[in-house]
One Martini backbone bead per residue (centre of mass of N, CA, C, O) as a GRO file, in nm:
protein
  460
    1MET     BB    1   9.629   9.867  16.577
    2PRO     BB    2   9.907   9.797  16.444
    3VAL     BB    3  10.096   9.880  16.178
    4PRO     BB    4  10.245   9.713  15.948
    5GLN     BB    5  10.563   9.670  15.845
    6LYS     BB    6  10.775   9.692  15.599
    7SER     BB    7  10.997   9.545  15.440
    8PHE     BB    8  11.325   9.625  15.363
    9LEU     BB    9  11.321   9.480  15.077
   10GLN     BB   10  11.072   9.670  14.987
   11LYS     BB   11  11.254   9.908  15.046
   12PRO     BB   12  11.391  10.167  14.931
   13VAL     BB   13  11.666  10.333  14.889
   14PRO     BB   14  11.758  10.603  14.996
   15GLN     BB   15  11.888  10.877  14.842
   16LYS     BB   16  12.113  10.923  15.070
   17PHE     BB   17  12.243  10.619  15.005
   18LYS     BB   18  12.359  10.684  14.749
   19LEU     BB   19  12.632  10.626  14.544
   20THR     BB   20  12.939  10.789  14.480
   21VAL     BB   21  13.202  10.918  14.351
   22GLY     BB   22  13.376  10.891  14.625
   23TRP     BB   23  13.315  11.034  14.908
   24ALA     BB   24  13.072  10.925  15.163
   25SER     BB   25  12.814  11.009  15.373
   26CYS     BB   26  12.648  10.855  15.648
   27PRO     BB   27  12.373  10.823  15.801
   28PRO     BB   28  12.199  10.721  16.041
   29LEU     BB   29  12.105  10.408  16.150
   30LYS     BB   30  11.829  10.204  16.266
   31SER     BB   31  11.971   9.926  16.185
   32TRP     BB   32  12.159   9.640  16.142
   33LEU     BB   33  12.030   9.555  15.880
   34GLN     BB   34  12.107   9.811  15.727
   35ILE     BB   35  12.409   9.779  15.763
   36LEU     BB   36  12.442   9.505  15.622
   37GLN     BB   37  12.319   9.587  15.355
   38LEU     BB   38  12.517   9.818  15.289
   39LEU     BB   39  12.771   9.645  15.287
   40SER     BB   40  12.679   9.464  15.055
   41PHE     BB   41  12.660   9.695  14.848
   42HIS     BB   42  12.953   9.784  14.860
   43LYS     BB   43  13.082   9.516  14.771
   44LEU     BB   44  12.940   9.494  14.496
   45TRP     BB   45  13.041   9.760  14.378
   46ARG     BB   46  13.341   9.700  14.401
   47PHE     BB   47  13.355   9.447  14.229
   48TRP     BB   48  13.244   9.572  13.959
   49SER     BB   49  13.450   9.800  13.938
   50ILE     BB   50  13.707   9.627  13.925
   51ALA     BB   51  13.619   9.456  13.682
   52LEU     BB   52  13.585   9.692  13.481
   53ILE     BB   53  13.874   9.802  13.497
   54THR     BB   54  14.022   9.542  13.416
   55LEU     BB   55  13.888   9.509  13.139
   56THR     BB   56  13.979   9.779  13.019
   57LEU     BB   57  14.285   9.730  13.043
   58ALA     BB   58  14.296   9.471  12.872
   59ILE     BB   59  14.190   9.595  12.609
   60THR     BB   60  14.405   9.815  12.578
   61ILE     BB   61  14.653   9.627  12.565
   62PHE     BB   62  14.564   9.457  12.326
   63LEU     BB   63  14.540   9.690  12.119
   64SER     BB   64  14.837   9.792  12.146
   65LEU     BB   65  14.962   9.510  12.043
   66HIS     BB   66  14.753   9.476  11.766
   67SER     BB   67  14.809   9.770  11.679
   68PRO     BB   68  14.970  10.016  11.496
   69GLY     BB   69  14.896  10.291  11.537
   70THR     BB   70  15.063  10.585  11.548
   71PRO     BB   71  15.271  10.706  11.338
   72ALA     BB   72  15.570  10.819  11.300
   73ALA     BB   73  15.763  11.043  11.183
   74GLN     BB   74  15.928  11.037  10.888
   75LYS     BB   75  16.230  11.040  10.771
   76PRO     BB   76  16.371  11.177  10.525
   77ARG     BB   77  16.494  11.086  10.211
   78ILE     BB   78  16.833  11.134  10.134
   79LEU     BB   79  17.011  11.245   9.833
   80ALA     BB   80  17.317  11.231   9.687
   81PHE     BB   81  17.445  11.424   9.398
   82THR     BB   82  17.540  11.469   9.065
   83ALA     BB   83  17.541  11.757   8.823
   84LEU     BB   84  17.559  11.853   8.506
   85GLN     BB   85  17.611  12.207   8.437
   86ARG     BB   86  17.516  12.519   8.306
   87HIS     BB   87  17.722  12.827   8.355
   88GLY     BB   88  17.690  12.974   8.101
   89SER     BB   89  18.007  12.898   7.967
   90GLU     BB   90  17.995  12.688   8.198
   91VAL     BB   91  18.080  12.353   8.296
   92ARG     BB   92  17.942  12.190   8.593
   93ASN     BB   93  17.980  11.986   8.872
   94SER     BB   94  17.726  11.936   9.099
   95LEU     BB   95  17.603  11.944   9.439
   96PHE     BB   96  17.337  11.742   9.588
   97ALA     BB   97  17.032  11.748   9.785
   98VAL     BB   98  16.754  11.514   9.798
   99ASN     BB   99  16.418  11.460   9.822
  100ALA     BB  100  16.269  11.156   9.736
  101THR     BB  101  15.964  11.253   9.760
  102ASN     BB  102  15.967  11.584   9.640
  103SER     BB  103  16.247  11.688   9.492
  104ALA     BB  104  16.383  11.858   9.691
  105ARG     BB  105  16.663  12.086   9.672
  106ARG     BB  106  17.027  12.122   9.750
  107GLU     BB  107  17.306  12.309   9.729
  108LEU     BB  108  17.629  12.236   9.874
  109ALA     BB  109  17.865  12.346   9.640
  110PRO     BB  110  17.912  12.626   9.529
  111ASN     BB  111  18.152  12.672   9.272
  112ILE     BB  112  18.209  12.356   9.264
  113ASP     BB  113  18.390  12.101   9.116
  114VAL     BB  114  18.273  11.778   9.104
  115SER     BB  115  18.362  11.470   9.115
  116TYR     BB  116  18.417  11.190   9.269
  117THR     BB  117  18.331  11.063   9.546
  118LEU     BB  118  18.098  10.988   9.792
  119ALA     BB  119  18.070  11.043  10.166
  120TRP     BB  120  17.901  10.958  10.430
  121SER     BB  121  17.854  10.985  10.738
  122PRO     BB  122  17.729  10.777  10.976
  123LYS     BB  123  17.527  11.016  11.083
  124GLY     BB  124  17.453  11.211  10.825
  125ASP     BB  125  17.588  11.520  10.865
  126ARG     BB  126  17.813  11.450  10.638
  127LEU     BB  127  18.017  11.530  10.343
  128ALA     BB  128  18.240  11.374  10.122
  129PHE     BB  129  18.457  11.513   9.857
  130VAL     BB  130  18.564  11.557   9.524
  131SER     BB  131  18.789  11.797   9.357
  132GLY     BB  132  18.957  11.809   9.060
  133ASP     BB  133  19.132  11.546   9.136
  134THR     BB  134  19.268  11.683   9.429
  135ASP     BB  135  19.036  11.751   9.633
  136ILE     BB  136  18.899  11.774   9.976
  137TYR     BB  137  18.571  11.782  10.111
  138THR     BB  138  18.340  11.924  10.350
  139VAL     BB  139  17.980  11.897  10.437
  140ASN     BB  140  17.691  11.973  10.540
  141ALA     BB  141  17.365  11.872  10.493
  142ASP     BB  142  17.275  12.196  10.471
  143GLY     BB  143  17.554  12.345  10.340
  144SER     BB  144  17.732  12.389  10.565
  145GLY     BB  145  18.071  12.387  10.635
  146LEU     BB  146  18.267  12.438  10.407
  147THR     BB  147  18.568  12.225  10.367
  148LYS     BB  148  18.906  12.206  10.316
  149GLN     BB  149  19.114  11.912  10.374
  150PHE     BB  150  19.253  11.887  10.074
  151ALA     BB  151  19.553  11.973   9.874
  152GLY     BB  152  19.633  11.871   9.557
  153GLU     BB  153  19.811  11.752   9.302
  154PHE     BB  154  19.855  11.677   8.996
  155CYS     BB  155  19.772  11.354   8.842
  156LYS     BB  156  19.776  11.061   8.691
  157ALA     BB  157  19.498  10.896   8.723
  158ALA     BB  158  19.318  10.983   8.946
  159ASN     BB  159  19.228  10.828   9.273
  160PHE     BB  160  18.962  10.779   9.514
  161LYS     BB  161  18.926  10.688   9.866
  162ILE     BB  162  18.655  10.690  10.118
  163SER     BB  163  18.650  10.691  10.489
  164TRP     BB  164  18.480  10.678  10.785
  165PHE     BB  165  18.461  10.711  11.096
  166SER     BB  166  18.236  10.637  11.351
  167ASN     BB  167  18.245  10.953  11.467
  168SER     BB  168  18.233  11.162  11.213
  169GLN     BB  169  18.540  11.320  11.233
  170LYS     BB  170  18.703  11.099  11.075
  171LEU     BB  171  18.918  11.042  10.790
  172VAL     BB  172  19.000  10.823  10.516
  173PHE     BB  173  19.239  10.838  10.238
  174ALA     BB  174  19.302  10.739   9.896
  175ARG     BB  175  19.569  10.795   9.653
  176SER     BB  176  19.594  10.757   9.299
  177CYS     BB  177  19.888  10.726   9.081
  178ASP     BB  178  19.976  10.671   8.760
  179GLY     BB  179  20.281  10.469   8.625
  180SER     BB  180  20.251  10.245   8.391
  181THR     BB  181  20.279  10.483   8.137
  182SER     BB  182  20.549  10.586   8.280
  183ASP     BB  183  20.863  10.683   8.379
  184SER     BB  184  20.723  10.764   8.622
  185PRO     BB  185  20.611  10.686   8.914
  186GLY     BB  186  20.368  10.585   9.094
  187SER     BB  187  20.106  10.617   9.356
  188GLN     BB  188  20.027  10.537   9.709
  189SER     BB  189  19.816  10.725   9.924
  190LEU     BB  190  19.783  10.787  10.281
  191TYR     BB  191  19.517  10.941  10.476
  192THR     BB  192  19.438  11.158  10.749
  193SER     BB  193  19.137  11.335  10.888
  194ASP     BB  194  19.062  11.601  11.104
  195THR     BB  195  18.759  11.771  11.070
  196SER     BB  196  18.784  11.963  11.331
  197GLY     BB  197  19.099  12.092  11.302
  198ILE     BB  198  19.317  12.002  11.510
  199LYS     BB  199  19.517  11.810  11.306
  200GLY     BB  200  19.426  11.746  11.037
  201THR     BB  201  19.622  11.646  10.768
  202LYS     BB  202  19.782  11.317  10.711
  203LEU     BB  203  20.055  11.148  10.606
  204ILE     BB  204  20.116  10.801  10.619
  205ARG     BB  205  20.158  10.678  10.312
  206ASN     BB  206  20.412  10.630  10.044
  207LEU     BB  207  20.387  10.438   9.745
  208GLU     BB  208  20.560  10.285   9.475
  209ALA     BB  209  20.494  10.238   9.111
  210GLY     BB  210  20.661  10.184   8.848
  211GLY     BB  211  20.826  10.279   8.586
  212GLU     BB  212  21.174  10.388   8.493
  213PRO     BB  213  21.252  10.191   8.671
  214PRO     BB  214  21.073   9.973   8.841
  215LYS     BB  215  20.856   9.992   9.111
  216THR     BB  216  20.763   9.767   9.420
  217GLU     BB  217  20.613   9.873   9.686
  218ILE     BB  218  20.345   9.845   9.511
  219SER     BB  219  20.043   9.652   9.346
  220SER     BB  220  19.813   9.848   9.461
  221ALA     BB  221  19.571   9.962   9.619
  222PHE     BB  222  19.398  10.105   9.874
  223TYR     BB  223  19.187   9.918  10.100
  224LEU     BB  224  18.911  10.005  10.280
  225SER     BB  225  18.755   9.987  10.553
  226PRO     BB  226  18.439  10.068  10.659
  227ASP     BB  227  18.573  10.226  10.930
  228GLY     BB  228  18.885  10.322  10.855
  229GLN     BB  229  19.102  10.147  11.034
  230GLN     BB  230  19.183   9.985  10.765
  231VAL     BB  231  19.421   9.833  10.528
  232ALA     BB  232  19.458   9.693  10.201
  233PHE     BB  233  19.723   9.516  10.011
  234VAL     BB  234  19.972   9.476   9.754
  235LYS     BB  235  20.291   9.308   9.824
  236ASP     BB  236  20.505   9.103   9.698
  237LYS     BB  237  20.260   8.906   9.615
  238ASN     BB  238  20.099   9.005   9.877
  239ILE     BB  239  19.889   9.033  10.147
  240TYR     BB  240  19.814   9.329  10.326
  241LYS     BB  241  19.805   9.494  10.657
  242MET     BB  242  19.688   9.806  10.814
  243ASN     BB  243  19.667  10.072  10.984
  244ALA     BB  244  19.567  10.400  10.935
  245ASP     BB  245  19.844  10.495  11.097
  246GLY     BB  246  20.071  10.259  10.995
  247SER     BB  247  20.041  10.030  11.179
  248GLU     BB  248  20.076   9.698  11.175
  249MET     BB  249  20.219   9.549  10.948
  250THR     BB  250  20.069   9.265  10.766
  251LYS     BB  251  20.107   8.945  10.649
  252LEU     BB  252  19.860   8.728  10.529
  253THR     BB  253  20.003   8.589  10.314
  254GLN     BB  254  20.247   8.302  10.237
  255SER     BB  255  20.211   8.322   9.913
  256PRO     BB  256  20.258   8.394   9.609
  257GLY     BB  257  20.027   8.591   9.395
  258LYS     BB  258  19.730   8.665   9.189
  259TYR     BB  259  19.528   8.897   9.355
  260ILE     BB  260  19.478   9.139   9.099
  261SER     BB  261  19.413   9.022   8.844
  262GLY     BB  262  19.215   9.196   8.611
  263GLY     BB  263  19.123   9.424   8.839
  264SER     BB  264  19.093   9.321   9.104
  265GLU     BB  265  18.981   9.320   9.445
  266LEU     BB  266  18.983   9.408   9.777
  267VAL     BB  267  18.717   9.291  10.005
  268TRP     BB  268  18.547   9.395  10.262
  269SER     BB  269  18.367   9.316  10.512
  270PRO     BB  270  18.124   9.468  10.694
  271ASP     BB  271  18.257   9.339  10.974
  272ARG     BB  272  18.588   9.337  10.922
  273THR     BB  273  18.692   9.011  10.927
  274LYS     BB  274  18.718   9.008  10.602
  275ILE     BB  275  18.869   8.904  10.282
  276ALA     BB  276  18.802   8.937   9.942
  277PHE     BB  277  18.916   8.743   9.644
  278PHE     BB  278  19.096   8.703   9.362
  279SER     BB  279  19.266   8.411   9.217
  280GLY     BB  280  19.478   8.402   8.946
  281THR     BB  281  19.444   8.360   8.613
  282TYR     BB  282  19.333   8.555   8.386
  283PRO     BB  283  18.993   8.452   8.395
  284GLN     BB  284  19.068   8.193   8.594
  285GLN     BB  285  18.929   8.276   8.869
  286GLN     BB  286  18.910   8.260   9.224
  287VAL     BB  287  18.745   8.245   9.530
  288TYR     BB  288  18.843   8.420   9.829
  289THR     BB  289  18.925   8.401  10.184
  290ILE     BB  290  19.029   8.609  10.470
  291ASN     BB  291  19.127   8.690  10.755
  292ALA     BB  292  19.232   8.987  10.910
  293ASP     BB  293  19.465   8.801  11.068
  294GLY     BB  294  19.546   8.553  10.844
  295THR     BB  295  19.336   8.344  10.875
  296ASN     BB  296  19.157   8.125  10.695
  297LEU     BB  297  19.220   8.026  10.412
  298LYS     BB  298  18.969   8.031  10.140
  299LYS     BB  299  18.829   7.826   9.891
  300LEU     BB  300  18.517   7.866   9.718
  301THR     BB  301  18.616   7.798   9.426
  302ASN     BB  302  18.615   7.531   9.136
  303ASN     BB  303  18.620   7.675   8.805
  304PRO     BB  304  18.835   7.657   8.547
  305GLN     BB  305  18.626   7.710   8.295
  306ASN     BB  306  18.533   7.951   8.415
  307GLN     BB  307  18.456   8.311   8.384
  308VAL     BB  308  18.559   8.628   8.460
  309TYR     BB  309  18.466   8.959   8.387
  310SER     BB  310  18.356   9.117   8.633
  311VAL     BB  311  18.592   9.185   8.887
  312LYS     BB  312  18.362   9.143   9.134
  313LEU     BB  313  18.272   9.177   9.482
  314PHE     BB  314  17.969   9.100   9.693
  315TRP     BB  315  17.862   9.162   9.994
  316SER     BB  316  17.669   9.087  10.232
  317PRO     BB  317  17.553   9.256  10.507
  318ASP     BB  318  17.619   8.984  10.701
  319SER     BB  319  17.889   8.836  10.585
  320SER     BB  320  17.792   8.535  10.443
  321ARG     BB  321  17.800   8.646  10.139
  322ILE     BB  322  17.881   8.616   9.778
  323ALA     BB  323  17.876   8.810   9.489
  324TYR     BB  324  17.893   8.737   9.125
  325TYR     BB  325  18.041   8.713   8.810
  326GLN     BB  326  17.979   8.453   8.551
  327GLY     BB  327  18.110   8.286   8.275
  328LYS     BB  328  18.147   8.125   8.004
  329PRO     BB  329  18.336   7.953   7.821
  330GLY     BB  330  18.500   8.202   7.620
  331ASP     BB  331  18.374   8.459   7.769
  332LEU     BB  332  18.496   8.803   7.722
  333SER     BB  333  18.227   8.999   7.694
  334GLY     BB  334  17.975   8.928   7.899
  335GLU     BB  335  17.716   8.781   7.737
  336MET     BB  336  17.749   8.486   7.927
  337GLN     BB  337  17.634   8.560   8.214
  338ASP     BB  338  17.606   8.530   8.575
  339ILE     BB  339  17.464   8.528   8.893
  340TYR     BB  340  17.637   8.465   9.192
  341ALA     BB  341  17.625   8.273   9.507
  342ILE     BB  342  17.813   8.240   9.822
  343ASP     BB  343  17.878   8.064  10.096
  344ILE     BB  344  18.145   8.079  10.316
  345ASN     BB  345  18.030   7.779  10.441
  346GLY     BB  346  17.985   7.654  10.167
  347PRO     BB  347  18.021   7.438   9.889
  348THR     BB  348  17.843   7.605   9.672
  349ALA     BB  349  17.740   7.777   9.407
  350GLN     BB  350  17.472   8.000   9.304
  351ASN     BB  351  17.251   8.036   9.045
  352LEU     BB  352  17.032   8.304   9.017
  353THR     BB  353  16.950   8.365   8.704
  354GLN     BB  354  16.969   8.153   8.457
  355LYS     BB  355  17.052   8.390   8.221
  356PRO     BB  356  17.251   8.446   7.980
  357GLN     BB  357  17.418   8.766   8.009
  358ASN     BB  358  17.426   9.101   8.077
  359TYR     BB  359  17.558   9.221   8.384
  360ASP     BB  360  17.485   9.494   8.625
  361ALA     BB  361  17.486   9.684   8.908
  362LEU     BB  362  17.520   9.542   9.171
  363SER     BB  363  17.285   9.526   9.469
  364TRP     BB  364  17.238   9.511   9.796
  365SER     BB  365  17.028   9.504  10.036
  366PRO     BB  366  17.050   9.591  10.368
  367ASP     BB  367  16.859   9.330  10.451
  368GLY     BB  368  16.945   9.087  10.232
  369LYS     BB  369  16.684   9.003  10.037
  370LEU     BB  370  16.798   9.173   9.790
  371ILE     BB  371  16.880   9.206   9.434
  372ALA     BB  372  17.013   9.447   9.228
  373PHE     BB  373  16.993   9.496   8.860
  374ALA     BB  374  17.131   9.489   8.539
  375ALA     BB  375  16.997   9.390   8.207
  376GLY     BB  376  17.176   9.378   7.915
  377ASP     BB  377  17.264   9.550   7.670
  378PHE     BB  378  17.393   9.818   7.570
  379ASN     BB  379  17.124  10.038   7.583
  380GLN     BB  380  16.935   9.754   7.683
  381GLN     BB  381  16.844   9.797   7.979
  382LYS     BB  382  16.719   9.653   8.284
  383LEU     BB  383  16.536   9.646   8.588
  384TYR     BB  384  16.610   9.444   8.884
  385THR     BB  385  16.489   9.191   9.109
  386ILE     BB  386  16.607   8.948   9.362
  387ASN     BB  387  16.623   8.706   9.551
  388ALA     BB  388  16.882   8.573   9.741
  389ASP     BB  389  16.775   8.268   9.640
  390GLY     BB  390  16.648   8.322   9.323
  391ASP     BB  391  16.373   8.435   9.361
  392ASN     BB  392  16.165   8.653   9.225
  393LEU     BB  393  16.167   8.796   8.949
  394ASN     BB  394  16.178   9.166   8.904
  395GLN     BB  395  16.056   9.418   8.711
  396LEU     BB  396  16.141   9.754   8.675
  397ALA     BB  397  16.052  10.028   8.521
  398LEU     BB  398  15.850   9.976   8.264
  399ARG     BB  399  15.820  10.273   8.124
  400LEU     BB  400  16.109  10.236   8.051
  401GLU     BB  401  16.325  10.231   7.824
  402PRO     BB  402  16.574  10.074   7.715
  403SER     BB  403  16.894  10.122   7.884
  404ALA     BB  404  17.136  10.267   8.051
  405ILE     BB  405  17.236  10.137   8.375
  406ASN     BB  406  17.340  10.299   8.680
  407GLU     BB  407  17.414  10.327   8.999
  408LEU     BB  408  17.307  10.159   9.233
  409ALA     BB  409  17.092  10.258   9.527
  410TRP     BB  410  17.016  10.199   9.851
  411SER     BB  411  16.835  10.251  10.099
  412SER     BB  412  16.878  10.203  10.440
  413ASP     BB  413  16.566  10.066  10.449
  414SER     BB  414  16.509   9.906  10.164
  415GLN     BB  415  16.273  10.079   9.990
  416GLN     BB  416  16.486  10.210   9.782
  417ILE     BB  417  16.593  10.299   9.440
  418ALA     BB  418  16.873  10.431   9.289
  419PHE     BB  419  16.919  10.563   8.945
  420THR     BB  420  17.078  10.575   8.639
  421PHE     BB  421  16.952  10.711   8.315
  422ASN     BB  422  16.968  10.689   7.974
  423GLU     BB  423  16.858  10.938   7.754
  424ILE     BB  424  16.874  10.902   7.427
  425LYS     BB  425  16.702  11.138   7.308
  426GLU     BB  426  16.845  11.360   7.519
  427ASP     BB  427  17.136  11.303   7.604
  428LYS     BB  428  17.098  11.181   7.906
  429SER     BB  429  17.143  11.160   8.269
  430ASN     BB  430  16.916  11.032   8.498
  431LEU     BB  431  16.747  11.050   8.811
  432TYR     BB  432  16.609  10.780   8.999
  433VAL     BB  433  16.324  10.653   9.190
  434ILE     BB  434  16.225  10.338   9.357
  435ASN     BB  435  16.044  10.103   9.469
  436ARG     BB  436  16.085   9.769   9.550
  437ASP     BB  437  15.790   9.699   9.401
  438GLY     BB  438  15.778   9.932   9.150
  439SER     BB  439  15.682  10.179   9.271
  440GLY     BB  440  15.724  10.522   9.252
  441LEU     BB  441  15.832  10.658   9.003
  442THR     BB  442  16.106  10.907   9.016
  443LYS     BB  443  16.218  11.216   8.903
  444LEU     BB  444  16.511  11.415   9.021
  445THR     BB  445  16.562  11.560   8.766
  446ASN     BB  446  16.626  11.821   8.529
  447ASP     BB  447  16.678  12.031   8.258
  448LYS     BB  448  16.964  12.134   8.375
  449ASP     BB  449  17.048  11.838   8.373
  450LEU     BB  450  17.272  11.655   8.191
  451ASN     BB  451  17.430  11.479   8.424
  452ALA     BB  452  17.391  11.207   8.642
  453GLY     BB  453  17.542  11.101   8.966
  454LEU     BB  454  17.638  10.946   9.254
  455PRO     BB  455  17.438  10.798   9.440
  456VAL     BB  456  17.381  10.883   9.801
  457TRP     BB  457  17.266  10.779  10.095
  458GLN     BB  458  17.147  10.880  10.382
  459PRO     BB  459  17.176  10.797  10.685
  460GLN     BB  460  16.927  10.666  10.947
   0.00000   0.00000   0.00000
């Protein structure tokens, strides 16, 4: 009697039938049933393998989208500044670049006495600066390539303004020589300089003012656009504009006015499409804007009783708002002023601080969200930030005793503020940096630095 065979379903799959990753060879099968069963096993394995791979990929994509991941190495924040130092019997203002994180510094122009006005190129690879109130140099960020671009003669009350072209190769600068208190006229001179050395420095325009008898070729400084392509100025009691090469001089305003009375300036918007200015009899001046092509002259304020003390205007980074100081009627000392901001398309100005006192050193953060400033009487100032809408007033650097605070400068990523602080006990001015939330207060100057100033962040 034949022995009954066991059902195939009861029989385990032979070891040589087990599947592995990769190609597998199958031995001859004894029956179609085995073939069908093996095919079913292959299909099931394939289904679950594809499902498992798909699930793994989905989880990986989800985590990559919702997790911070490994942060990229952050570019160090570099700050250029000047520091008055004693070198033997000589006292000289030296130029430095410092890493704001670890205070490591490099002297950029040894043996050169640096004046005022520092300007980084847009790429952050070079720095232009003034020396001796007469000369202009450029130097690479690592201290190499020190080059004199302009050698000028001494003049009374010399003042420079410098702006780089967007290609970081060419710069434009304006030099002012005062003649208002002299028999000889002063001058406003405009130059362009090809710092690659191909064309060198070229005088574009020289206009005279003041003296006896007075000359009236120009009645203001040259005010440079942010990209160095254009300049604005006041001539014949009207606002003019021309290209940096001297071409296309255009009268923007059509009626004579007091456009710079009280020391006010013409201020280009960051997007270079508008110019803001005060107009009227000082100190009852009002805020105006005009398009850079001369259209759309607009009066933004109408407060004849209020007075401007520090006649400066500060554009927001997106060119949509203007901040300024405004005092109470009769306040010529600046002790009863507030910080105001006005939307260039809005109806009224907003009082941001609402606490009349002396305000100074106003500076917008590059992201436009915060305004930093100093508040308090001279040598009794404290450092603050406030939201651009007037909310969340925050005092920074609490461990520093009140003193004179000057020259606020935001890092290009809006994360840190550099400022100079007068140490009354040591009779010094030191440079500090602090995070926007008030943490990380760091002193960047040392015992050799007598007075620090002109902090300018390297663009990132």
